[in-house]
Backbone as a chain_set.jsonl record, in Angstrom:
{"seq": "MDSFWDLFKPEELIRFGGLFLLLVVIFLENGVFFGFFLPGDSLLFTAGLLCYLGVLDVELSHLIFYIGFAAIAGYYAGYWFGYKTGEALYKKEDTLFFKKKYITTAEDFYKKYGGIALVMGRFLPIIRTFAPILAGVVKVRPIIFFLFNVVGAFLWPLTIVTSGYYVGQLIPNALDYLNYVVIAFILVTSIPIYSSFRKERLRKKELSAKKD", "coords": {"N": [[35.51, 31.875, -28.351], [34.192, 34.328, -27.581], [36.252, 36.231, -28.069], [36.735, 35.921, -30.855], [34.417, 36.877, -31.651], [34.541, 39.347, -31.337], [36.368, 40.465, -33.3], [34.682, 41.118, -35.214], [33.965, 43.603, -34.46], [35.062, 46.702, -35.035], [36.83, 48.478, -33.864], [37.992, 46.123, -31.968], [38.892, 44.374, -34.043], [40.69, 46.205, -35.46], [42.691, 47.031, -33.47], [43.599, 44.233, -32.851], [44.542, 43.227, -35.27], [45.899, 45.192, -36.712], [46.635, 47.274, -38.894], [46.959, 45.856, -41.553], [45.301, 44.142, -40.801], [43.026, 45.286, -41.574], [42.954, 46.565, -44.068], [42.895, 43.78, -45.277], [40.329, 42.924, -44.738], [38.734, 45.504, -45.643], [39.063, 44.943, -48.704], [37.862, 42.107, -49.008], [35.293, 43.063, -48.504], [34.782, 44.548, -50.163], [33.488, 43.35, -52.358], [34.044, 40.651, -52.848], [31.747, 38.159, -52.434], [31.009, 36.552, -50.158], [32.143, 38.635, -48.329], [30.426, 40.393, -47.687], [28.827, 40.511, -44.661], [30.93, 41.689, -43.313], [32.245, 44.663, -41.235], [31.986, 47.651, -42.728], [31.998, 50.816, -43.351], [31.586, 51.655, -40.348], [33.917, 50.509, -39.887], [35.636, 52.302, -41.034], [35.334, 54.682, -40.066], [36.039, 54.244, -37.801], [38.706, 54.053, -37.56], [39.667, 56.371, -38.692], [39.378, 57.465, -36.445], [40.951, 56.202, -34.484], [43.279, 56.746, -35.418], [43.64, 59.208, -35.245], [43.641, 59.198, -32.321], [46.208, 57.857, -32.021], [46.369, 54.983, -31.81], [46.183, 54.025, -34.254], [48.939, 53.506, -35.86], [49.65, 55.487, -38.354], [50.125, 57.82, -40.893], [47.155, 60.273, -41.756], [46.801, 60.273, -44.328], [48.036, 58.702, -45.87], [46.965, 56.435, -44.827], [44.38, 56.609, -45.662], [44.728, 56.442, -48.772], [45.903, 53.709, -48.605], [43.525, 52.384, -47.817], [41.76, 53.326, -50.085], [43.387, 51.755, -52.685], [43.649, 49.484, -51.666], [40.587, 48.974, -51.681], [39.9, 49.047, -54.324], [41.293, 47.122, -55.208], [39.403, 44.945, -54.114], [37.204, 45.985, -55.48], [38.121, 44.974, -58.172], [38.329, 41.937, -57.754], [35.706, 41.28, -57.525], [34.543, 42.337, -59.795], [36.397, 40.598, -61.554], [35.333, 38.076, -60.679], [32.68, 38.287, -61.368], [32.578, 38.45, -63.873], [33.083, 36.047, -64.978], [31.428, 34.417, -63.733], [29.075, 35.272, -64.552], [25.692, 34.306, -65.596], [25.277, 32.168, -64.763], [25.464, 32.734, -61.943], [22.936, 34.035, -61.119], [21.454, 31.617, -61.093], [22.959, 30.441, -58.883], [22.536, 28.687, -55.813], [21.068, 29.775, -52.703], [22.86, 30.434, -50.112], [24.289, 30.08, -46.786], [26.356, 32.603, -47.303], [25.749, 33.593, -49.202], [22.996, 35.276, -50.902], [20.311, 35.344, -53.128], [18.945, 37.664, -53.534], [20.515, 39.725, -52.423], [21.978, 40.04, -55.235], [19.996, 40.736, -56.818], [19.265, 43.01, -55.435], [21.29, 44.887, -56.039], [21.36, 44.76, -58.577], [18.957, 46.58, -59.482], [19.937, 48.885, -58.192], [22.344, 49.521, -59.845], [20.611, 49.644, -62.197], [19.243, 52.067, -61.888], [21.031, 53.855, -61.293], [23.253, 53.73, -62.979], [26.564, 53.723, -64.479], [27.698, 55.286, -62.13], [26.897, 54.269, -60.181], [28.673, 52.729, -59.244], [30.421, 54.349, -58.045], [28.535, 55.516, -55.945], [27.608, 53.278, -54.395], [29.73, 52.343, -52.982], [28.936, 53.397, -50.352], [27.492, 52.389, -49.173], [26.496, 49.0, -47.661], [26.398, 46.056, -48.624], [25.383, 46.793, -51.649], [27.54, 47.78, -51.879], [29.385, 45.161, -52.346], [28.328, 44.131, -53.894], [28.095, 45.218, -56.072], [30.533, 45.448, -57.971], [30.48, 42.575, -58.61], [28.431, 42.551, -60.252], [28.83, 44.224, -61.874], [30.938, 42.928, -63.68], [29.253, 40.781, -64.766], [27.633, 42.12, -66.184], [29.366, 42.985, -67.918], [30.878, 45.674, -67.99], [32.658, 48.053, -69.711], [36.154, 47.922, -69.583], [37.192, 50.44, -69.102], [35.709, 52.252, -68.569], [34.717, 50.9, -66.194], [37.272, 50.741, -64.695], [37.81, 53.813, -64.42], [35.25, 54.603, -62.741], [35.974, 53.031, -60.87], [38.054, 53.566, -59.388], [37.47, 56.761, -58.714], [35.605, 56.358, -56.79], [36.998, 54.495, -54.809], [38.837, 55.715, -53.237], [37.056, 58.268, -52.994], [35.107, 57.202, -51.089], [37.173, 56.596, -48.722], [38.271, 58.907, -47.825], [36.047, 60.551, -47.381], [34.5, 58.994, -44.905], [36.908, 58.094, -43.147], [38.21, 60.37, -42.539], [36.439, 61.78, -41.415], [36.224, 60.14, -38.841], [38.235, 60.79, -37.866], [38.163, 63.546, -37.433], [36.242, 64.152, -35.77], [37.079, 62.591, -33.752], [39.128, 65.053, -32.791], [37.467, 66.758, -32.18], [35.787, 66.004, -29.967], [36.13, 65.195, -26.817], [36.883, 62.119, -25.234], [36.06, 60.612, -27.28], [35.997, 58.04, -27.925], [35.044, 56.449, -26.157], [32.315, 56.251, -26.997], [31.921, 55.492, -28.9], [30.72, 52.781, -29.532], [28.275, 53.812, -29.743], [28.36, 55.569, -31.816], [28.822, 53.311, -34.066], [26.399, 51.721, -34.215], [24.822, 53.669, -34.711], [25.489, 54.521, -37.479], [25.49, 51.578, -38.387], [22.684, 51.505, -38.513], [22.064, 53.674, -40.095], [23.317, 53.693, -42.8], [22.095, 51.385, -43.528], [19.331, 51.659, -43.87], [18.842, 52.71, -46.677], [19.128, 50.156, -47.941], [17.191, 48.361, -46.723], [14.901, 49.731, -47.874], [15.085, 49.588, -50.349], [14.938, 46.529, -50.637], [12.09, 46.352, -49.306], [10.579, 47.857, -51.391], [11.129, 45.723, -53.614], [9.995, 43.655, -52.844], [7.282, 44.714, -52.795], [6.934, 45.314, -55.279], [7.191, 42.721, -56.457], [4.587, 41.214, -55.603], [3.007, 43.161, -56.389], [3.332, 42.621, -59.006], [2.718, 39.395, -58.857], [-0.141, 39.46, -58.128], [-1.477, 40.678, -60.531], [-1.122, 38.729, -62.306], [-2.966, 36.954, -61.179]], "CA": [[34.471, 32.556, -28.93], [34.252, 35.837, -27.277], [37.56, 36.788, -28.784], [36.454, 35.503, -32.322], [33.104, 38.064, -32.568], [34.86, 40.786, -31.007], [36.98, 40.561, -34.764], [33.752, 41.555, -36.175], [33.881, 44.853, -33.781], [35.318, 47.745, -35.866], [37.796, 48.833, -32.89], [38.562, 45.12, -31.858], [39.454, 44.07, -35.483], [42.006, 46.986, -35.617], [43.455, 46.631, -32.31], [43.866, 42.737, -32.507], [45.519, 42.987, -36.43], [46.345, 46.44, -37.398], [46.497, 47.675, -40.477], [47.167, 44.669, -41.979], [44.127, 43.227, -40.881], [41.921, 46.683, -41.874], [43.391, 46.642, -45.519], [42.343, 42.608, -45.556], [38.716, 43.261, -44.466], [38.343, 46.215, -46.849], [39.634, 44.174, -49.852], [36.923, 41.014, -48.561], [34.002, 43.268, -48.346], [34.675, 45.658, -51.325], [34.071, 42.651, -54.088], [34.435, 38.964, -52.748], [30.384, 38.134, -52.341], [31.173, 36.195, -48.536], [32.519, 39.86, -47.287], [29.518, 41.924, -47.357], [28.985, 40.93, -43.624], [31.907, 42.519, -42.532], [32.53, 45.455, -40.885], [32.993, 48.711, -43.927], [31.551, 52.36, -42.892], [31.798, 51.681, -39.388], [35.308, 50.542, -39.905], [36.906, 53.009, -42.041], [35.163, 55.898, -39.172], [36.687, 53.83, -36.656], [39.952, 53.592, -38.495], [39.702, 57.309, -38.48], [39.712, 58.033, -34.964], [42.246, 55.508, -33.844], [44.308, 57.476, -36.223], [43.951, 60.776, -34.883], [44.075, 58.538, -30.94], [47.843, 57.406, -32.432], [46.517, 53.491, -31.915], [46.82, 52.888, -35.16], [50.235, 54.366, -36.052], [49.838, 56.06, -39.575], [49.164, 59.201, -41.046], [46.102, 59.978, -42.35], [46.446, 60.604, -46.098], [49.026, 57.345, -46.184], [45.736, 55.409, -44.213], [43.256, 56.741, -47.062], [45.466, 55.93, -49.898], [45.858, 52.499, -48.433], [42.01, 52.008, -48.072], [42.144, 53.595, -51.517], [43.918, 50.923, -53.24], [42.241, 47.777, -50.933], [39.174, 49.057, -52.044], [40.373, 49.567, -55.642], [41.856, 45.547, -55.621], [38.299, 44.349, -53.738], [36.426, 45.833, -56.782], [38.654, 43.923, -59.247], [38.267, 40.676, -57.432], [34.31, 41.038, -57.695], [34.38, 42.093, -61.363], [36.585, 39.558, -62.297], [34.353, 37.107, -60.218], [31.186, 38.182, -62.109], [32.385, 38.539, -65.745], [33.673, 34.796, -65.255], [30.79, 33.346, -63.725], [28.206, 35.764, -65.48], [24.545, 34.603, -65.904], [25.149, 31.163, -63.782], [25.404, 33.667, -60.646], [21.682, 33.894, -60.704], [20.998, 30.366, -61.184], [23.241, 29.921, -57.496], [21.379, 28.269, -55.03], [21.299, 30.594, -51.466], [23.709, 29.811, -49.122], [24.907, 31.229, -45.53], [27.267, 33.677, -47.889], [25.012, 34.282, -50.764], [21.591, 35.313, -51.473], [19.838, 35.849, -54.765], [18.313, 39.129, -53.318], [21.285, 40.645, -52.452], [22.437, 40.506, -56.213], [19.1, 41.838, -57.643], [19.236, 44.742, -55.124], [22.605, 45.702, -56.826], [21.228, 45.036, -59.918], [18.006, 47.138, -59.429], [20.521, 50.073, -57.827], [22.843, 49.516, -61.056], [19.776, 50.069, -63.638], [18.946, 52.973, -61.47], [22.236, 55.034, -61.411], [24.16, 53.533, -64.006], [28.014, 53.697, -64.122], [27.652, 55.993, -61.013], [26.628, 52.822, -58.97], [29.961, 51.926, -58.38], [30.943, 55.066, -56.815], [27.815, 55.592, -54.597], [27.471, 51.99, -54.094], [30.678, 52.837, -51.754], [28.649, 53.929, -49.4], [26.375, 51.301, -49.163], [26.33, 47.893, -47.183], [25.762, 44.741, -49.654], [25.267, 47.162, -52.557], [28.801, 47.818, -51.987], [30.05, 43.811, -52.173], [27.511, 42.878, -54.871], [28.034, 45.751, -57.145], [31.271, 45.271, -59.028], [30.042, 41.648, -59.315], [27.196, 42.651, -61.244], [29.275, 45.286, -63.481], [31.488, 41.749, -64.323], [28.131, 40.166, -64.965], [27.041, 42.599, -67.8], [30.76, 43.179, -68.396], [31.253, 46.819, -68.14], [34.029, 48.008, -70.414], [37.439, 48.178, -68.603], [37.981, 51.616, -68.636], [34.822, 52.874, -67.578], [35.103, 50.403, -64.655], [38.285, 51.387, -63.927], [37.528, 55.406, -63.381], [34.52, 54.696, -61.459], [36.299, 52.164, -59.099], [39.402, 54.575, -58.627], [36.842, 57.371, -58.142], [34.784, 55.789, -55.672], [37.759, 53.749, -53.671], [39.412, 57.199, -52.64], [36.029, 59.569, -52.223], [34.919, 56.482, -49.653], [37.834, 56.445, -47.01], [38.217, 60.368, -47.808], [34.94, 60.58, -46.622], [34.455, 58.504, -43.579], [37.948, 58.478, -42.437], [38.532, 61.64, -42.442], [35.078, 62.2, -40.695], [36.423, 59.822, -37.603], [39.963, 61.987, -37.559], [38.042, 64.752, -36.801], [35.702, 63.774, -34.486], [38.432, 62.483, -32.54], [39.585, 66.517, -32.686], [36.136, 67.605, -31.781], [34.89, 65.649, -29.092], [37.393, 64.51, -25.907], [36.561, 61.026, -24.79], [35.032, 60.432, -28.404], [36.379, 56.573, -28.288], [34.211, 55.99, -24.74], [31.234, 56.836, -26.982], [32.025, 54.505, -30.34], [30.001, 51.832, -29.631], [26.738, 54.107, -30.342], [28.723, 55.58, -33.194], [28.878, 52.242, -34.891], [25.388, 51.665, -33.999], [24.041, 54.811, -35.582], [26.379, 53.961, -38.782], [24.727, 50.804, -39.352], [21.133, 51.687, -38.815], [21.784, 55.013, -41.439], [23.534, 52.942, -43.862], [20.853, 49.799, -43.699], [17.786, 52.16, -44.229], [18.332, 52.359, -48.057], [19.121, 48.581, -48.236], [15.707, 47.673, -45.878], [13.971, 50.292, -48.388], [15.091, 48.84, -52.05], [13.868, 45.405, -50.303], [10.894, 46.453, -49.01], [9.995, 48.078, -52.895], [10.949, 44.837, -54.308], [9.078, 42.78, -52.078], [5.922, 45.123, -52.911], [6.786, 45.075, -56.532], [6.281, 41.062, -56.984], [3.063, 41.201, -55.085], [2.03, 43.839, -57.46], [2.987, 41.444, -60.253], [1.868, 38.472, -58.799], [-1.622, 40.238, -58.162], [-1.626, 41.12, -61.89], [-1.223, 37.407, -62.872], [-4.381, 36.461, -60.293]], "C": [[33.945, 33.979, -28.666], [35.259, 36.765, -28.056], [37.038, 37.204, -30.272], [35.079, 36.58, -32.52], [33.51, 39.107, -31.806], [35.514, 41.334, -32.393], [35.748, 41.57, -35.317], [33.913, 43.111, -36.089], [34.68, 45.966, -34.317], [36.958, 47.854, -34.783], [38.572, 47.686, -32.201], [39.612, 44.476, -32.629], [41.016, 44.977, -34.968], [43.0, 46.764, -34.55], [44.119, 45.266, -32.193], [45.016, 42.937, -34.042], [46.117, 44.12, -37.201], [45.628, 46.857, -38.437], [46.269, 46.909, -41.641], [45.584, 43.887, -42.82], [42.712, 43.904, -41.48], [41.777, 46.364, -43.338], [42.734, 45.161, -45.898], [40.843, 42.77, -45.782], [38.534, 44.257, -45.607], [38.358, 45.472, -48.289], [38.312, 43.253, -49.485], [35.872, 42.105, -49.167], [33.556, 44.475, -49.422], [34.896, 44.252, -52.694], [33.831, 41.08, -53.806], [32.736, 38.774, -52.015], [30.63, 37.433, -51.067], [31.319, 37.74, -47.852], [31.448, 40.422, -46.723], [29.111, 42.016, -45.753], [29.7, 41.474, -42.62], [31.504, 43.735, -42.177], [32.809, 46.625, -42.235], [32.544, 50.31, -43.222], [32.165, 52.552, -41.35], [33.187, 51.491, -38.967], [36.473, 51.299, -40.013], [36.477, 54.447, -40.658], [36.032, 55.097, -38.31], [38.372, 53.691, -36.426], [40.643, 55.29, -38.182], [40.474, 58.185, -37.206], [40.848, 57.25, -33.935], [43.582, 56.032, -34.511], [44.849, 58.372, -35.522], [44.236, 60.276, -33.206], [45.83, 58.514, -30.964], [47.74, 55.355, -32.025], [46.688, 52.787, -32.894], [47.667, 54.084, -35.9], [50.584, 54.587, -37.598], [49.158, 57.429, -39.637], [48.151, 59.015, -41.955], [45.785, 60.261, -43.882], [47.085, 59.533, -46.024], [47.576, 56.367, -45.447], [44.429, 55.79, -45.407], [43.73, 56.477, -48.13], [45.608, 54.542, -49.811], [44.553, 51.961, -48.704], [41.634, 52.043, -49.206], [42.167, 52.118, -52.799], [43.691, 49.392, -52.819], [41.303, 47.994, -51.785], [39.177, 48.854, -53.231], [40.489, 47.585, -56.091], [40.348, 44.597, -55.324], [37.333, 44.226, -54.988], [36.605, 45.063, -58.159], [38.312, 42.707, -59.274], [36.983, 40.316, -57.606], [33.839, 41.368, -58.811], [35.018, 40.988, -61.838], [35.972, 38.108, -62.06], [32.914, 37.073, -61.018], [31.494, 38.128, -63.155], [32.758, 36.952, -65.943], [32.772, 33.84, -64.903], [29.433, 33.525, -64.439], [26.975, 34.969, -65.143], [24.171, 32.966, -64.719], [25.221, 31.777, -61.887], [23.93, 33.666, -59.762], [20.835, 32.509, -60.651], [21.656, 29.704, -59.693], [22.154, 29.882, -57.004], [21.596, 29.429, -53.786], [21.857, 29.17, -50.646], [23.991, 30.704, -48.056], [25.009, 32.428, -46.143], [26.533, 34.477, -49.149], [23.421, 34.518, -51.046], [21.264, 36.159, -52.712], [19.534, 37.509, -54.391], [19.419, 39.702, -52.951], [22.188, 41.17, -53.874], [21.272, 41.489, -57.047], [18.819, 43.011, -57.08], [20.147, 45.341, -55.8], [22.165, 45.879, -58.259], [20.165, 46.27, -60.054], [19.153, 48.925, -58.853], [21.685, 50.481, -59.012], [22.002, 49.988, -62.243], [19.471, 50.867, -63.284], [19.8, 54.114, -61.862], [22.974, 54.561, -62.277], [25.491, 53.312, -63.553], [28.425, 54.471, -62.317], [27.124, 55.022, -59.754], [27.575, 52.898, -58.37], [30.697, 52.679, -57.885], [29.787, 55.395, -55.568], [27.323, 54.219, -54.138], [28.646, 51.836, -53.044], [30.571, 52.911, -50.301], [27.339, 53.005, -48.689], [26.522, 50.042, -48.888], [25.791, 47.14, -48.336], [26.362, 45.401, -50.766], [27.071, 47.606, -52.698], [30.139, 46.361, -52.668], [29.894, 43.608, -53.271], [27.719, 43.894, -56.405], [29.022, 45.834, -58.624], [30.98, 43.793, -59.427], [29.397, 41.811, -60.188], [28.016, 43.428, -62.792], [30.178, 44.28, -64.339], [30.547, 41.011, -65.163], [28.002, 40.797, -66.653], [28.172, 43.194, -68.094], [31.133, 44.818, -69.229], [32.408, 46.966, -68.759], [34.833, 48.932, -69.141], [37.832, 49.544, -68.056], [37.23, 52.322, -68.118], [34.887, 52.11, -66.113], [35.956, 51.024, -63.985], [38.01, 52.908, -63.199], [36.524, 55.675, -62.553], [35.051, 53.994, -60.01], [37.383, 53.109, -58.726], [38.817, 55.186, -58.102], [36.392, 57.21, -56.52], [35.431, 54.601, -54.56], [38.385, 54.934, -52.91], [38.483, 57.989, -51.973], [35.39, 58.58, -50.815], [35.809, 56.748, -48.297], [38.022, 58.214, -46.821], [37.233, 60.84, -47.029], [34.311, 60.225, -45.267], [35.812, 58.648, -42.932], [38.086, 59.604, -42.127], [37.199, 62.425, -41.402], [35.333, 61.5, -39.14], [37.764, 60.406, -37.433], [39.505, 63.056, -36.632], [37.191, 64.887, -35.635], [36.43, 63.552, -32.884], [39.112, 63.635, -31.851], [38.739, 66.792, -31.443], [35.737, 67.291, -30.728], [35.729, 64.494, -27.838], [36.543, 63.683, -25.525], [35.98, 60.382, -25.928], [35.463, 58.296, -28.21], [35.379, 55.72, -27.368], [32.734, 55.799, -25.775], [30.884, 55.584, -28.671], [31.27, 53.27, -30.747], [28.582, 52.32, -30.19], [26.753, 54.73, -31.262], [28.182, 54.284, -34.22], [27.794, 51.912, -35.006], [24.342, 52.452, -35.214], [24.533, 54.707, -36.971], [25.71, 52.512, -39.547], [23.129, 50.935, -39.382], [21.053, 52.97, -40.204], [22.395, 54.262, -42.64], [22.385, 51.537, -44.401], [19.586, 50.367, -44.113], [17.804, 52.181, -45.52], [18.37, 51.02, -48.886], [17.745, 48.079, -47.887], [14.836, 48.403, -46.831], [13.965, 49.688, -49.782], [14.861, 47.095, -51.54], [12.574, 45.438, -50.21], [9.971, 46.898, -50.596], [10.024, 47.102, -53.756], [10.148, 43.899, -54.119], [7.182, 43.104, -52.784], [5.802, 45.384, -54.49], [6.418, 43.9, -57.213], [5.383, 41.079, -56.365], [2.189, 41.767, -56.237], [1.802, 42.933, -58.752], [2.095, 40.058, -60.108], [-0.025, 38.618, -58.614], [-2.123, 40.227, -59.486], [-1.959, 39.755, -62.636], [-2.247, 36.768, -61.84], [-5.16, 37.073, -60.996]], "O": [[33.342, 34.643, -29.509], [34.989, 37.861, -28.549], [36.938, 38.333, -30.753], [34.85, 37.012, -33.65], [32.613, 39.922, -31.589], [35.293, 42.506, -32.696], [35.982, 42.684, -35.784], [33.988, 43.849, -37.071], [35.307, 46.195, -33.283], [38.002, 47.285, -35.104], [39.702, 47.964, -31.8], [40.734, 44.119, -32.269], [42.013, 44.569, -34.372], [44.11, 46.31, -34.826], [45.123, 45.145, -31.493], [46.226, 42.79, -33.867], [46.764, 43.944, -38.233], [44.441, 46.815, -38.762], [45.523, 47.232, -42.565], [45.092, 43.5, -43.879], [41.665, 43.321, -41.762], [40.717, 45.966, -43.821], [41.979, 45.221, -46.868], [40.29, 42.741, -46.882], [38.128, 43.738, -46.646], [37.316, 45.612, -48.93], [37.355, 43.961, -49.8], [35.621, 41.989, -50.367], [32.496, 45.093, -49.526], [35.788, 44.095, -53.528], [33.394, 40.384, -54.723], [32.6, 39.364, -50.943], [30.089, 38.313, -50.397], [30.616, 38.001, -46.876], [31.391, 40.872, -45.579], [28.995, 43.144, -45.273], [29.37, 41.708, -41.458], [30.439, 44.114, -42.665], [33.897, 46.479, -42.792], [33.326, 50.627, -42.326], [33.034, 53.388, -41.101], [33.682, 52.059, -37.994], [37.611, 51.233, -39.547], [37.429, 55.168, -40.36], [37.098, 55.702, -38.195], [39.023, 53.341, -35.441], [41.73, 55.497, -37.641], [41.409, 58.966, -37.031], [41.391, 57.677, -32.916], [44.72, 55.74, -34.142], [46.024, 58.501, -35.181], [45.103, 60.966, -32.671], [46.556, 59.035, -30.117], [48.716, 54.605, -31.983], [47.075, 51.62, -32.962], [47.277, 55.161, -36.349], [51.561, 54.044, -38.112], [48.262, 57.982, -38.999], [48.044, 58.078, -42.746], [44.687, 60.422, -44.414], [46.113, 58.819, -46.268], [47.495, 55.3, -46.055], [43.669, 54.911, -45.813], [42.782, 56.092, -48.814], [45.468, 53.952, -50.882], [44.364, 51.19, -49.645], [41.135, 51.019, -49.673], [41.256, 51.682, -53.502], [43.59, 48.402, -53.544], [41.148, 47.19, -52.704], [38.133, 48.258, -53.492], [39.912, 46.993, -57.003], [40.08, 43.672, -56.09], [36.824, 43.217, -55.475], [35.757, 44.667, -58.958], [37.997, 42.147, -60.325], [36.798, 39.124, -57.85], [32.752, 40.878, -59.119], [34.347, 40.265, -62.574], [36.02, 37.184, -62.873], [32.221, 36.076, -61.226], [30.587, 37.64, -63.83], [32.733, 36.559, -67.109], [32.855, 32.69, -65.335], [28.732, 32.602, -64.854], [27.091, 34.788, -63.931], [23.13, 32.764, -64.094], [25.007, 31.096, -60.884], [23.69, 33.468, -58.571], [19.692, 32.431, -60.2], [21.143, 28.678, -59.244], [21.12, 30.495, -57.271], [22.575, 30.12, -54.068], [21.641, 27.964, -50.53], [23.977, 31.923, -48.226], [24.208, 33.331, -45.899], [26.734, 35.532, -49.751], [22.795, 33.556, -51.491], [21.733, 37.213, -53.142], [19.982, 38.419, -55.088], [19.227, 40.836, -53.39], [22.871, 42.194, -53.898], [21.468, 42.536, -57.663], [18.306, 43.953, -57.686], [19.848, 46.451, -56.239], [22.463, 46.824, -58.991], [20.567, 47.103, -60.866], [18.823, 49.999, -59.356], [21.955, 51.676, -59.135], [22.511, 50.622, -63.167], [18.952, 51.377, -64.277], [19.463, 55.077, -62.55], [23.8, 55.461, -62.425], [25.707, 52.807, -62.452], [29.327, 54.092, -61.57], [27.07, 55.296, -58.555], [27.622, 53.095, -57.155], [31.662, 52.244, -57.256], [30.146, 55.506, -54.395], [26.419, 54.295, -53.306], [28.371, 51.047, -52.14], [31.376, 52.698, -49.394], [26.52, 53.235, -47.799], [26.766, 49.47, -49.951], [24.815, 47.554, -48.963], [27.488, 45.065, -51.133], [27.612, 47.668, -53.802], [31.245, 46.504, -53.189], [30.76, 43.067, -53.958], [27.549, 43.458, -57.544], [28.682, 46.099, -59.777], [31.195, 43.58, -60.62], [29.703, 41.168, -61.193], [27.896, 43.3, -64.01], [30.307, 44.529, -65.537], [30.95, 40.594, -66.249], [28.168, 40.285, -67.76], [27.944, 44.235, -68.71], [31.468, 45.089, -70.382], [33.293, 46.147, -68.511], [34.566, 49.837, -68.35], [38.485, 49.82, -67.049], [37.621, 53.097, -67.245], [35.088, 52.718, -65.062], [35.753, 51.707, -62.981], [37.983, 53.182, -61.999], [36.551, 56.608, -61.75], [34.811, 54.17, -58.816], [37.48, 53.36, -57.525], [38.892, 54.986, -56.89], [36.75, 57.767, -55.482], [34.769, 53.969, -53.737], [38.274, 54.839, -51.688], [38.649, 58.424, -50.834], [35.222, 59.094, -49.708], [35.379, 57.016, -47.176], [37.901, 58.716, -45.704], [37.49, 61.514, -46.032], [33.687, 61.053, -44.603], [35.808, 59.477, -42.022], [38.042, 59.708, -40.901], [37.266, 63.512, -40.828], [34.797, 62.078, -38.195], [38.185, 60.197, -36.295], [40.005, 63.443, -35.576], [37.417, 65.632, -34.681], [36.392, 63.974, -31.728], [39.599, 63.537, -30.725], [39.036, 66.974, -30.262], [35.169, 68.22, -30.154], [35.862, 63.279, -27.99], [35.394, 64.096, -25.366], [35.268, 59.433, -25.601], [34.62, 57.532, -28.682], [34.966, 54.6, -27.669], [31.916, 55.072, -25.211], [29.854, 55.142, -29.179], [31.166, 52.807, -31.882], [27.844, 51.612, -30.875], [25.711, 54.86, -31.905], [27.24, 54.397, -35.005], [27.665, 51.584, -36.186], [23.561, 52.077, -36.088], [23.596, 54.879, -37.75], [25.486, 52.334, -40.745], [22.461, 50.443, -40.292], [20.156, 53.066, -41.042], [21.661, 54.333, -43.625], [22.133, 51.033, -45.495], [18.767, 49.646, -44.683], [16.776, 51.673, -45.968], [17.9, 50.78, -49.998], [17.148, 47.396, -48.719], [13.735, 47.852, -46.848], [12.912, 49.324, -50.306], [14.533, 46.419, -52.515], [11.859, 44.7, -50.888], [8.903, 46.358, -50.882], [9.239, 47.162, -54.702], [9.586, 43.295, -55.033], [6.285, 42.318, -53.091], [4.698, 45.641, -54.97], [5.662, 43.821, -58.18], [4.829, 40.389, -57.222], [1.212, 41.299, -56.822], [0.772, 42.6, -59.338], [1.172, 39.672, -60.826], [-0.879, 37.829, -59.017], [-3.249, 39.755, -59.638], [-2.892, 39.657, -63.433], [-2.05, 35.554, -61.905], [-6.367, 37.036, -60.757]]}, "num_chains": 1, "name": "protein.A"}
């Protein structure tokens, strides 16, 4: 069991499964609805750092392209799922891997930012998983989805993987502090999600108070 849970730690996941498992996780986390709990930003940062250290034996530019293509494929899987399920998704009962609040959070984000949410959402957990699903539900035009999908898919690893790579150059023994970096990533990227949930709860309370 300890070995199993270690696979949810970015460093252990990469050391165990290498580039292949890294790309599988990126694919799942970028559009397959049960993949929202998998590491995303922290995994990319760790991949960049391990790339610099030679643990991940691949060129930085190649790593960014591989991740980008996996992210594109993940978004298309989410888009197809949303396109096929449509409104039925809103009627789906909550399960361990699916909560309706996730899709409503993505919907609010999408309404606020429009198509650019497909780019910005790459940098936000949960939004990253459910934004393409919502785009399929509302049937965003394929050419528009393609453009925003590609831009976000490469901008995301270009920013975060490169950051991890250069942190490895700038900070000696950066790997020793990796757990702290991962925790910081989770906290920082969770702030917008927490804020969105909080605003949604306040909005529902206000609507309930008005009805009373």
